[in-house]
C-alpha positions in Angstrom: 137.9 23.0 -9.2 134.3 22.6 -10.3 132.9 19.1 -10.5 129.7 17.8 -12.1 127.1 16.4 -9.7 126.6 12.7 -9.5 122.9 11.9 -9.2 122.6 8.6 -7.3 119.9 7.2 -5.0 121.8 4.1 -3.9 123.7 4.6 -0.6 126.1 1.8 -1.4 127.1 3.2 -4.8 130.6 4.0 -3.4 131.3 0.3 -3.3 131.1 0.2 -7.1 133.3 3.2 -7.2 136.1 1.6 -5.2 136.0 -1.4 -7.4 136.3 0.9 -10.3 139.2 2.6 -8.7 141.0 -0.7 -8.0 140.2 -1.9 -11.6 141.7 1.2 -13.1 145.2 1.3 -11.4 148.3 -0.2 -13.0 149.3 -2.3 -10.0 148.0 -6.0 -10.0 145.7 -6.7 -7.0 144.8 -10.2 -5.7 142.6 -11.0 -2.7 143.0 -14.6 -1.4 140.8 -16.5 0.8 142.0 -18.5 3.9 142.1 -21.6 1.6 144.3 -19.7 -0.9 141.4 -19.4 -3.4 141.4 -16.2 -5.5 138.4 -14.0 -4.3 139.2 -11.1 -6.6 141.6 -10.1 -9.3 141.6 -6.8 -10.9 142.4 -6.6 -14.8 146.1 -5.9 -14.2 146.4 -9.1 -12.1 144.4 -11.1 -14.7 146.8 -9.9 -17.4 150.0 -10.4 -15.3 149.3 -13.9 -14.2 147.4 -14.9 -17.3 144.2 -15.7 -15.3 141.2 -16.8 -17.4 138.8 -17.2 -14.3 139.0 -17.7 -10.7 137.8 -21.4 -11.1 140.4 -22.3 -13.9 143.5 -24.4 -13.1 145.7 -21.3 -13.9 144.0 -19.6 -11.0 145.2 -22.2 -8.7 148.7 -22.2 -10.1 149.1 -18.4 -10.4 152.1 -18.3 -8.0 154.1 -21.1 -9.8 156.1 -18.6 -11.8 157.1 -16.4 -8.9 160.8 -16.5 -7.5 163.1 -14.5 -5.4 165.6 -12.8 -7.5 168.6 -13.2 -5.1 167.9 -16.9 -4.3 166.7 -18.0 -7.7 164.1 -20.1 -6.2 160.3 -20.3 -6.3 158.6 -18.5 -3.4 156.1 -20.1 -1.2 152.8 -18.4 -0.9 152.5 -19.4 2.8 155.7 -17.4 3.4 154.2 -14.4 1.6 151.0 -14.6 3.7 152.9 -15.0 7.0 154.7 -11.7 6.2 151.2 -10.1 6.3 150.8 -10.9 9.9 153.8 -8.7 11.1 153.1 -5.2 12.3 155.5 -3.6 9.9 155.7 -5.3 6.6 158.3 -4.1 4.1 157.8 -4.5 0.4 159.1 -7.8 -1.0 161.1 -8.0 -4.2 160.1 -10.7 -6.5 160.3 -11.8 -10.2 157.8 -13.4 -12.5 159.0 -15.8 -15.0 157.4 -15.1 -18.5 156.7 -17.6 -21.2 159.6 -16.1 -23.3 161.9 -16.9 -20.5 162.7 -13.4 -19.1 161.9 -12.2 -15.6 159.6 -9.2 -14.8 160.8 -7.4 -11.6 157.9 -7.0 -9.1 157.3 -5.3 -5.7 154.9 -7.1 -3.5 152.9 -5.6 -0.6 150.7 -7.7 1.6 148.0 -7.2 4.2 145.6 -9.1 6.2 141.9 -8.3 5.8 139.5 -9.1 8.6 135.7 -8.9 7.8 132.5 -10.4 9.1 132.8 -13.2 6.3 136.2 -14.3 7.7 140.0 -13.7 7.1 141.5 -12.9 3.8 144.7 -11.4 2.3 145.4 -8.6 0.0 148.3 -8.9 -2.4 149.6 -5.8 -4.3 152.1 -6.4 -7.1 153.7 -3.3 -8.7 156.5 -3.1 -11.4 159.9 -2.6 -9.6 162.5 -0.3 -11.1 165.9 -1.8 -11.5 167.0 1.1 -9.1 166.1 0.8 -5.5 162.8 2.1 -4.6 162.1 3.9 -1.3 160.8 1.5 1.4 157.1 0.8 1.2 155.0 1.9 4.2 151.9 0.3 5.7 149.6 3.3 5.3 146.8 3.1 2.8 146.8 6.9 2.9 150.4 6.9 1.5 149.4 4.5 -1.0 146.7 7.0 -2.2 149.2 10.0 -1.9 152.1 8.4 -3.7 150.0 6.8 -6.5 149.9 9.6 -9.2 147.4 7.7 -11.5 145.2 6.9 -8.6 145.3 10.4 -7.3 144.4 11.8 -10.8 141.3 9.4 -11.0 140.2 10.4 -7.6 140.6 14.0 -8.3 138.3 13.7 -11.1 135.5 11.8 -9.3 132.3 13.9 -8.7 132.5 13.2 -5.0 134.7 14.0 -1.9 137.1 11.1 -1.3 139.5 11.2 1.5 141.4 9.2 4.2 141.8 10.1 7.8 143.9 8.2 10.6 142.8 7.1 13.9 143.5 10.7 15.3 141.1 12.2 12.7 144.0 13.7 10.9 143.9 13.9 7.2 146.2 11.8 5.1 144.6 12.3 1.8 141.8 14.3 0.1 140.9 14.9 -3.5 140.3 18.2 -4.9 136.5 18.2 -4.3 137.3 19.4 -0.8 138.2 22.7 -2.1 134.8 23.3 -3.8 132.9 22.1 -0.6 135.2 23.3 2.3 137.8 25.6 0.6 140.7 23.4 1.4 143.1 22.1 -1.3 144.6 18.6 -0.9 147.9 20.0 0.3 146.4 22.6 2.6 144.3 20.0 4.5 147.0 17.3 4.8 147.5 16.8 8.6 144.7 18.9 9.7 142.0 17.6 12.1 138.8 16.7 10.5 137.0 19.3 12.8 139.2 22.2 11.3 138.2 21.1 7.9 134.3 20.6 8.1 133.7 22.9 11.0 132.4 22.7 14.6 128.6 22.2 13.7 129.1 19.6 11.2 131.8 17.7 13.3 129.4 17.5 16.1 126.6 16.1 13.9 129.0 13.5 12.4 130.8 12.6 15.6 128.6 9.5 16.4 129.4 8.2 12.8 133.1 8.9 13.4 133.1 7.1 16.7 131.4 4.1 15.1 133.8 3.8 12.1 136.7 3.9 14.5 135.3 0.9 16.2 135.3 -0.9 12.8 131.7 -0.2 11.8 131.1 1.0 8.3 128.7 4.0 8.3 126.3 5.1 5.7 124.2 8.3 6.2 122.8 11.4 4.6 123.6 14.9 5.6 122.7 18.5 4.4 125.8 20.6 4.1 126.2 24.3 3.4 129.3 24.6 1.2 131.9 27.3 1.2 129.8 29.3 -1.4 126.9 29.3 1.1 124.8 26.9 -1.1 122.7 24.2 0.8 123.4 20.8 -0.6 122.2 17.3 0.1 124.7 14.5 0.4 125.0 10.8 1.0 128.2 9.8 3.0 130.1 6.5 3.6 132.8 6.0 6.3 134.8 2.7 5.6 137.2 1.4 8.1 140.9 0.5 7.3 142.4 -2.4 9.2 146.0 -3.4 10.0 146.9 -6.2 12.3 143.3 -6.6 13.3 142.8 -3.0 14.4 141.5 0.1 12.8 144.2 2.5 11.8 142.1 5.0 9.8 139.0 5.2 7.5 138.0 6.2 4.0 135.5 9.0 3.4 133.1 9.0 0.3 130.6 11.9 0.0 128.4 12.3 -3.0 126.2 15.2 -3.9 122.5 14.2 -4.3 121.0 17.8 -4.3 119.5 17.6 -7.8 118.0 14.2 -7.0 116.4 15.4 -3.7 114.9 18.5 -5.5 113.6 16.3 -8.3 112.1 13.9 -6.0 110.4 16.7 -4.1 109.0 18.2 -7.3 107.8 14.9 -8.5 106.0 14.3 -5.1 104.3 17.6 -5.2 103.2 17.3 -8.8 101.7 13.8 -8.2 100.0 15.1 -5.1 98.6 18.0 -7.0 97.5 16.1 -9.9 95.9 13.4 -7.7 93.9 16.0 -5.7 92.7 17.6 -9.0 91.8 14.2 -10.3 90.0 13.3 -7.1 88.1 16.8 -6.9 86.8 16.5 -10.5 83.0 16.6 -10.3 82.8 13.5 -12.5 83.4 9.8 -12.2 86.9 9.3 -13.7 88.9 6.3 -14.6 91.5 4.7 -17.0 91.8 1.1 -18.4 94.5 -0.7 -20.3 93.8 -2.4 -23.6 92.6 -5.5 -22.0 90.0 -3.6 -20.0 91.8 -3.8 -16.6 91.3 -0.6 -14.5 94.6 1.4 -13.9 93.4 4.6 -12.2 90.3 5.9 -10.8 89.2 9.0 -8.7 87.6 8.8 -5.4 84.1 9.5 -6.8 84.3 6.4 -9.0 85.6 4.3 -6.1 82.8 5.4 -4.0 80.3 4.7 -6.6 81.4 1.1 -7.5 82.2 0.2 -3.7 85.9 -0.1 -3.8 87.6 1.1 -0.6 91.2 1.7 -1.9 92.8 2.5 -5.2 95.2 -0.5 -4.9 92.1 -2.8 -4.8 91.8 -2.0 -8.5 94.6 -4.4 -9.3 93.5 -6.5 -12.2 89.7 -5.7 -11.9 87.6 -5.5 -15.1 84.1 -4.5 -15.8 83.0 -8.1 -15.3 84.1 -7.9 -11.6 81.9 -5.0 -11.0 78.8 -4.8 -13.3 76.3 -7.3 -14.4 77.5 -9.3 -17.4 75.3 -7.6 -19.9 76.3 -4.1 -18.8 80.0 -5.2 -18.7 79.8 -6.6 -22.3 78.3 -3.2 -23.4 81.0 -1.2 -21.7 83.7 -3.4 -23.2 82.2 -2.9 -26.7 82.3 0.7 -26.4 85.9 0.6 -25.3 86.8 -1.4 -28.2 85.1 1.0 -30.6 87.0 3.9 -29.1 90.4 2.2 -29.4 89.6 0.9 -32.9 88.4 4.2 -34.3 90.8 6.3 -32.2 88.2 8.8 -31.4 86.1 10.1 -28.4 82.6 8.8 -27.9 80.0 10.6 -25.9 76.9 8.6 -24.5 73.8 9.5 -22.7 72.4 6.4 -21.1 69.2 5.6 -19.2 68.9 3.2 -16.3 66.9 2.3 -13.3 68.2 2.4 -9.8 65.8 0.8 -7.3 63.0 1.6 -9.5 64.0 5.2 -9.9 64.9 6.4 -13.4 68.5 7.8 -13.7 70.5 9.3 -16.6 74.2 9.3 -17.0 76.4 11.2 -19.5 79.7 9.4 -20.3 82.7 10.5 -22.4 85.2 7.9 -23.4 88.5 8.7 -25.1 91.5 6.7 -26.4 94.9 6.8 -24.7 97.6 7.1 -27.3 101.3 6.8 -26.5 104.2 8.8 -27.9 104.7 6.2 -30.6 101.0 6.3 -31.7 100.2 2.9 -30.1 96.7 2.8 -28.5 97.5 2.1 -24.8 93.9 1.9 -23.4 90.8 4.2 -22.6 90.1 6.9 -20.2 86.5 8.0 -19.2 84.4 10.7 -17.4 80.9 10.1 -16.4 78.3 12.3 -14.5 74.8 11.9 -13.2 72.5 14.2 -15.3 69.3 12.9 -13.7 68.5 16.2 -12.1 69.4 18.0 -15.3 66.9 15.7 -17.3 64.3 16.3 -14.7 64.8 20.0 -15.0 64.5 19.8 -18.8 61.3 17.9 -18.4 59.8 20.6 -16.1 60.9 23.4 -18.3 59.3 21.7 -21.4 56.0 21.6 -19.5 56.1 25.3 -19.5 57.0 25.7 -23.1 53.5 26.8 -24.4 53.1 29.4 -21.6 56.5 30.9 -22.4 55.1 32.1 -25.7 53.5 34.9 -23.7 56.8 36.1 -22.3 58.8 36.2 -25.6 59.6 39.9 -25.2 61.3 39.3 -22.0 63.3 36.2 -23.0 66.0 35.0 -25.4 63.9 32.0 -26.6 62.1 31.8 -30.0 58.5 30.6 -29.7 56.5 29.3 -32.7 53.2 27.8 -33.5 52.5 25.6 -36.5 49.2 24.6 -38.0 49.4 20.9 -38.6 47.0 20.9 -41.5 48.3 23.8 -43.5 51.9 23.9 -42.5 51.7 27.6 -41.9 53.6 29.0 -38.9 53.3 32.0 -36.5 56.8 33.1 -35.3 57.7 35.6 -32.7 60.5 38.2 -33.4 63.1 36.1 -31.7 62.4 33.2 -34.1 62.9 35.6 -37.1 66.3 36.8 -35.5 67.5 33.3 -35.0 66.8 32.1 -38.6 68.0 35.5 -40.1 64.7 36.2 -41.9 63.1 39.6 -42.1 60.3 40.0 -39.6 56.8 39.6 -41.0 57.9 37.3 -43.8 55.2 34.5 -44.2 56.7 31.3 -43.0 55.6 27.8 -43.9 57.1 24.4 -43.7 59.0 24.6 -47.0 60.8 27.9 -46.0 61.8 26.4 -42.7 63.0 23.2 -44.3 65.2 24.9 -46.9 67.3 26.5 -43.9 67.9 23.2 -42.0 71.2 21.5 -42.9 70.3 18.7 -45.2 71.9 16.0 -42.9 69.7 17.1 -40.1 66.5 17.3 -42.0 65.6 13.6 -41.7 65.9 13.6 -38.0 63.7 16.7 -37.7 61.0 15.0 -39.7 61.1 12.0 -37.6 60.8 13.9 -34.5 57.8 15.9 -35.8 56.0 12.6 -37.0 56.5 11.0 -33.5 55.2 14.2 -31.9 52.1 14.2 -34.0 51.6 10.5 -33.6 52.3 10.0 -29.9 51.2 13.3 -28.7 54.1 13.5 -26.4 56.7 16.2 -25.9 59.8 15.9 -28.1 63.1 17.6 -28.0 66.0 17.5 -30.2 69.0 19.6 -31.7 69.6 20.5 -35.4 71.6 22.9 -37.5 70.5 25.7 -39.9 72.1 28.1 -42.4 70.8 31.5 -41.6 69.0 33.1 -44.5 70.6 36.5 -44.1 74.4 35.6 -43.9 74.5 31.8 -44.3 76.3 31.3 -40.9 75.9 27.9 -39.2 73.7 28.0 -36.1 72.9 25.1 -33.7 69.4 25.1 -32.5 67.9 23.2 -29.5 64.2 22.6 -30.0 61.3 21.4 -27.9 57.7 21.0 -28.9 54.3 19.7 -27.8 51.0 19.2 -29.5 48.6 22.1 -28.6 44.9 22.5 -28.7 42.8 25.3 -30.3 39.9 27.0 -28.4 37.6 24.2 -29.4 39.8 21.5 -27.9 41.0 20.1 -31.1 44.7 19.1 -31.2 45.6 20.8 -34.6 48.7 22.7 -33.8 52.4 22.3 -32.7 53.7 24.7 -30.0 57.5 24.9 -29.9 60.5 26.8 -28.6 63.8 27.3 -30.4 67.0 28.3 -28.6 70.2 29.3 -30.4 72.9 27.3 -28.6 75.7 28.0 -31.1 77.9 29.8 -28.6 77.5 26.8 -26.1 78.2 24.2 -28.8 81.3 26.2 -30.0 82.5 26.0 -26.3 81.6 22.3 -26.2 83.5 21.5 -29.4 86.6 23.4 -28.3 86.5 21.7 -24.9 86.2 18.3 -26.7 89.2 19.1 -29.0 91.3 19.9 -26.0 90.6 16.8 -24.0 93.6 14.5 -24.3 94.7 13.7 -20.8 94.0 14.6 -17.2 95.4 18.1 -17.4 93.1 19.0 -20.1 90.1 17.8 -18.1 90.8 20.7 -15.7 90.3 23.3 -18.5 87.3 21.4 -19.7 85.5 21.6 -16.3 86.5 25.3 -15.9 88.4 24.2 -12.8 91.1 26.0 -11.0 93.2 24.2 -8.4 95.0 25.5 -5.3 97.0 24.4 -2.4 97.5 25.7 1.1 100.4 24.3 3.1 100.6 23.9 7.0 102.2 27.5 7.4 98.8 29.1 6.2 100.7 31.9 4.6 100.7 31.4 0.8 98.2 29.9 -1.5 99.6 28.0 -4.5 97.2 28.7 -7.6 97.2 27.0 -10.9 97.2 29.1 -14.0 93.4 28.6 -14.4 92.8 29.8 -10.9 94.8 33.0 -11.6 92.6 33.4 -14.7 89.3 32.9 -12.8 90.3 35.5 -10.1 91.7 38.0 -12.7 95.2 37.9 -11.1 98.4 38.0 -13.0 100.0 34.5 -13.1 102.8 34.0 -10.5 101.5 36.8 -8.1 102.1 35.7 -4.5 98.6 35.0 -3.1 97.6 34.6 0.5 94.3 33.7 2.3 93.6 37.4 3.0 94.1 38.2 -0.8 91.6 35.5 -1.6 89.1 36.9 1.0 89.5 40.4 -0.6 88.4 39.1 -3.8 85.1 37.5 -2.3 81.9 39.7 -2.6 81.5 41.7 0.6 78.2 40.1 1.4 79.6 36.5 1.0 82.9 37.2 2.9 81.8 36.3 6.3 80.0 33.1 5.0 83.2 31.9 3.2 85.4 32.6 6.2 83.0 30.9 8.6 82.8 27.8 6.3 86.7 27.6 6.0 87.1 27.8 9.8 84.5 25.0 10.1 86.6 23.0 7.6 89.7 23.6 9.7 87.7 21.7 12.5 86.9 18.8 10.2 83.7 19.9 8.4 83.2 19.4 4.6 84.2 22.4 2.5 81.8 22.6 -0.5 80.3 26.0 -1.0 79.1 28.5 -3.7 79.9 32.2 -3.4 80.4 35.4 -5.5 83.8 37.1 -6.3 84.5 40.5 -7.8 87.0 40.5 -10.6 87.7 44.1 -11.9 84.1 45.1 -11.0 82.6 42.0 -12.7 80.6 39.6 -10.6 81.3 35.9 -10.9 79.9 32.9 -9.1 82.3 30.1 -7.9 81.9 26.6 -6.5 84.8 25.9 -4.0 85.6 22.4 -2.9 88.5 21.2 -0.8 89.9 18.4 1.1 92.0 19.1 4.3 94.7 16.7 5.7 95.4 16.5 9.4 98.0 14.6 11.4 97.2 12.0 14.1 97.1 14.9 16.6 94.5 16.7 14.6 97.0 19.4 13.5 96.4 20.9 9.9 98.9 19.7 7.4 97.6 21.0 4.0 94.5 21.6 2.0 94.0 21.0 -1.8 91.0 22.2 -3.5 89.3 23.4 -6.7 87.6 26.6 -7.8 84.9 26.1 -10.5 83.5 29.1 -12.4 79.6 28.7 -12.4 78.7 32.2 -13.4 77.1 31.0 -16.7 74.9 28.5 -14.9 73.8 31.1 -12.4 72.9 33.4 -15.2 70.8 30.6 -16.8 69.2 29.9 -13.6 68.3 33.6 -13.2 66.9 33.8 -16.7 64.8 30.8 -16.1 63.5 32.3 -12.8 62.7 35.5 -14.6 60.7 33.8 -17.3 58.8 31.8 -14.6 58.0 35.0 -12.9 56.7 36.8 -15.9 54.6 33.6 -16.8 53.1 33.8 -13.4 52.4 37.6 -13.8 50.7 36.8 -17.0 48.7 33.9 -15.6 47.5 36.2 -12.8 46.3 38.8 -15.1 44.5 36.3 -17.3 42.8 34.8 -14.3 41.8 38.1 -12.9 40.4 39.1 -16.4 38.5 35.9 -16.6 36.9 36.3 -13.2 36.0 40.0 -14.0 34.4 38.8 -17.3 32.6 36.0 -15.6 31.3 38.4 -13.0 30.1 40.8 -15.8 28.5 38.0 -17.8 26.7 36.6 -14.7 25.4 39.9 -13.7 24.0 40.5 -17.2 22.5 37.1 -17.4 20.9 37.5 -13.9 19.9 41.2 -14.2 19.0 41.5 -17.9 18.2 38.2 -19.2 16.5 37.2 -15.9 14.3 40.2 -15.8 13.3 39.8 -19.5 12.2 36.3 -18.9 10.3 37.2 -15.8 8.6 40.0 -17.7 7.9 37.5 -20.5 6.2 35.1 -18.0 4.0 37.8 -16.8 2.9 38.7 -20.2 2.0 35.0 -20.9 0.1 34.8 -17.7 -2.0 37.8 -18.7 -2.4 36.3 -22.2 -3.8 33.1 -20.6 -6.4 35.2 -18.4 -7.5 37.2 -21.2 -7.8 34.8 -24.1 -7.8 31.3 -22.9 -10.9 31.4 -20.8 -13.1 29.7 -23.2 -10.4 28.0 -25.5 -9.1 24.8 -23.8 -6.6 24.0 -26.6 -5.0 27.5 -26.2 -4.9 27.2 -22.4 -2.9 24.0 -22.7 -0.4 25.5 -25.2 0.1 28.4 -22.8 0.5 26.1 -19.9 3.3 24.3 -21.8 5.0 27.5 -22.7 4.9 28.6 -19.0 6.6 25.3 -18.0 9.3 25.7 -20.6 9.9 29.4 -19.6 10.2 28.3 -15.9 12.9 25.8 -16.9 14.6 28.5 -18.9 14.6 31.0 -15.9 16.2 28.1 -13.8 18.8 27.4 -16.4 19.6 31.1 -16.6 20.1 31.2 -12.7 22.3 28.1 -12.9 24.5 29.6 -15.7 24.8 32.8 -13.8 25.7 30.9 -10.5 28.4 28.8 -12.2 29.9 31.9 -13.7 30.1 33.5 -10.4 28.1 32.1 -7.3 26.1 34.8 -5.6 27.0 33.2 -2.3 30.5 34.7 -2.8 29.1 38.1 -2.0 28.3 36.7 1.5 31.8 35.5 2.1 34.1 32.6 1.5 32.5 30.2 4.2 28.9 30.5 2.7 30.2 30.2 -0.8 32.2 27.0 0.0 29.2 25.7 1.9 27.0 26.0 -1.2 29.7 24.5 -3.5 30.3 21.5 -1.2 26.5 20.9 -0.8 26.0 21.1 -4.6 29.0 18.7 -5.1 27.7 16.2 -2.5 24.2 16.2 -4.0 25.4 15.7 -7.5 28.1 13.1 -6.9 26.7 11.3 -3.8 30.1 11.6 -2.0 29.8 12.5 1.8 31.6 15.8 2.5 32.6 17.3 5.9 33.3 21.0 6.0 35.3 22.4 9.0 35.5 26.3 9.3 35.5 29.0 11.9 32.2 29.7 13.5 32.5 33.5 12.9 33.6 32.9 9.2 36.6 34.6 7.6 37.3 38.1 6.6 38.8 37.4 3.2 39.0 39.9 0.3 37.2 39.3 -2.8 40.3 38.2 -5.0 41.6 35.9 -2.4 38.0 34.4 -1.7 37.6 33.8 -5.5 41.0 32.0 -5.7 40.2 29.9 -2.7 36.7 29.1 -4.2 38.3 28.0 -7.5 40.9 25.9 -5.7 38.2 24.0 -3.8 36.1 23.7 -7.0 39.1 22.2 -8.9 40.0 19.9 -6.1 36.5 18.5 -5.9 36.5 18.0 -9.7 39.8 16.0 -9.4 38.3 13.9 -6.6 35.2 13.1 -8.8 37.4 12.3 -11.9 40.3 10.4 -10.5 40.1 9.3 -6.8 37.0 6.9 -6.5 36.6 8.3 -3.0 33.5 8.0 -0.9 34.3 10.8 1.6 35.9 14.2 1.3 37.0 16.4 4.2 37.4 20.2 3.6 38.9 22.5 6.3 39.7 26.2 6.2 41.0 28.4 8.9 43.7 31.0 9.6 47.0 30.4 11.3 50.1 32.6 12.0 48.8 35.2 9.5 48.1 32.6 6.7 44.7 31.3 5.4 45.2 27.5 5.6 43.1 25.3 3.3 43.1 21.5 3.1 41.0 19.1 0.8 41.4 15.5 1.7 39.9 12.4 0.1 40.2 8.8 1.0 40.4 7.6 -2.6 43.0 5.6 -4.5 45.9 8.1 -4.3 49.0 8.2 -6.4 52.8 8.4 -6.2 53.4 12.0 -5.3 57.2 11.6 -5.9 56.5 11.0 -9.6 56.8 14.3 -11.2 54.5 13.3 -14.1 51.7 12.7 -11.7 51.8 16.2 -10.1 52.0 18.0 -13.4 48.3 17.8 -14.5 46.7 20.9 -15.6 44.3 20.7 -12.6 47.0 20.5 -10.0 49.1 23.0 -12.0 46.2 25.4 -11.8 45.8 25.0 -8.1 49.6 25.7 -7.6 49.5 28.8 -9.8 46.5 30.3 -8.1 48.1 30.0 -4.7 51.6 31.4 -6.1 49.5 34.2 -7.6 48.5 35.3 -4.1 52.0 34.8 -2.6 51.2 31.4 -1.2 52.3 27.7 -1.5 50.7 24.4 -2.4 51.7 21.0 -1.0 50.3 17.8 -2.5 50.6 14.6 -0.3 49.5 11.3 -1.7 50.6 7.7 -2.0 48.8 4.7 -3.5 45.7 3.4 -1.8 46.2 6.1 1.0 44.2 9.0 -0.3 45.2 12.4 -1.4 45.6 15.8 0.5 45.9 19.3 -1.1 47.2 21.8 1.4 47.2 25.5 0.4 48.7 28.4 2.5 48.0 32.0 1.5 49.2 35.1 3.3 46.3 37.0 4.9 48.1 40.2 4.2 48.0 40.9 0.3 51.1 39.7 -1.5 50.0 39.5 -5.0 51.5 39.4 -8.5 50.4 42.7 -10.2 51.1 43.9 -13.7 
């Protein structure tokens, strides 16, 4: 017959069952101590002897109403207990006097019980029929077999219950044996235990059988394959049965704990997977209770605050970790989150060892099923590099205007005085306005969402007043269709051709799609499982057999594979881009030897290219053998596309810069030639004419001779100025080569500034083409200008040469220097111009400086042409 499974995890649960069995039978059961105290009475005994408690007077006088029916006298308990010492004990006929004066016929069976706690006696009183009953036997097995009520109870127990004698022959078994081993209670009666459970299981259980026959109770777990071929997990108990101080048999109780084992395994795997995902999140993650005590944290958070183990968090609050002022701030934010029951996102600035850092933090309330706020959870990430990248990007904003046709960024210029704007095509497209429509401040302000307009005005006022770059976000309603769009803006104050700062140069980026994604992610963020989707993370697990990868649903989506498909390591490698396959496999093999596995690579999904970041933690045993790996796969395709677009924009900007510089040099060359050839010749001819005039007309006129002499002096100065203008536009020495040109420039600088200069160069000069020579000349010219303006140096050393196919230039001054690690110090227009000129020629610039240690500008340019060409 089929039985339901009993789900227990207590190996001693069968003790409770046996008490339950004894309590459910009709016979009265008493257990007496050596001093005649009642140790146990089942409900039938309490009712029969009117016991109200083992410590009550009635408990000590329970036997007063017992008498022998043939002698009509009270029986003596000592006599009853002495009968339990005999090897064969027949049932004793007794009567119990009732309060009504009648007698209740009883049959008494006694047995001595030996245990580690001492000696006791078992008394079993059962109703005696007026007709003679068959003689009682001493076997507990016969008691089970011939007690119909007890057998019925045992047959309905969700466990195998049986009794076996010293010869391992069955004396009783309930109907559960039929389900497990195919034997009915009657068919297994008298069979050896080996015939019932089989040779293999018998050999496994033999040590326990030997032990129970020695009088030792046995408790153990065993995996059994039942008669239907199903594998089942069990907990077993073998309990010895004593008579006359020796073991005459034993009880067997076997419970099915299969579902419990499976549930425990699933819970363990689920907890391990969730913990691995939690630890591999690229954020600091934590959870606190309502009182601010930390409950959970991932490894990144533990490392950041210097806590070694998760259990060390017990009772820790922010006040145990952070300075008091910071801890109070964190606690205040937590209270706001719990009070308002809403998520809060913060971007905070701090200084770590003098270094500026930025952190983005998201805090959310943790709400229980009953709606009660249980605490808070948080995610934080360091966005310092992102902020630095944004700062660098904003420094290029004005130049990006020249690359509008190749970018998706709208660029605009606003005249501060008139409010009139000059928009590119992308700006018109973003705002939904017909291209060419005149734009002024009022037209723009009408499209900005009313709630955002005050913030925009404040940003513009701050920009104009402080002359520092500003960036902000705002919303608009497009003029064409009224749709809501999110705009990210950045702006700086620009200068006109005469140097007056009278305009605003800005960029607008439509970030609606990203905002939509961001809002969707925020809405879905309720607990840790949602954090995986928010981070675009898939998770996976590889066990020690190295055969099958276990993917999460998100991982299947990333790889474009139907959910549930069996995936192997080979299948994963087949998805990797062929050019990255060897790199990924090499990184994995290194991780199997203990290296860190944190890589970026490409995959092909239905012909579409994606970029992934793979991270994993591998576990090994004490012998270094691989146990398992748990990791994450993050789709970073969008980030890579943004990086590619940014690099493309920079490349276009450099191309435009190269064209502008080339055009400027050509124009300087042309003007210098015209000034020198045309204007110079005309001035020289004019001087000759004035000289002839003096000879012809001033001989006898002293006043006219003096005027002519003054004119000649003025004309000579004009000729000299003309030559200086032509030389500054394009030094004539450049025609003789870069070395003579630099010698001329360095001498001129030293004469004008009084700063001593050393110039080191090859004795035979350098064979450098005109474009490269002109760029090197301008770099030296700009470097010397910076020395004069900023360094307060008294000595400069310039060296130029060729090494490994590169022209190598270095300009060093012994001035005050600056902190080269401060990005703001290296972003002056002069240094940017030097860097751009070297990049334009395929070279690179290195700026070395520190406070009070001087500055060195090093430039390496390929000798073979490698130029930006439009």
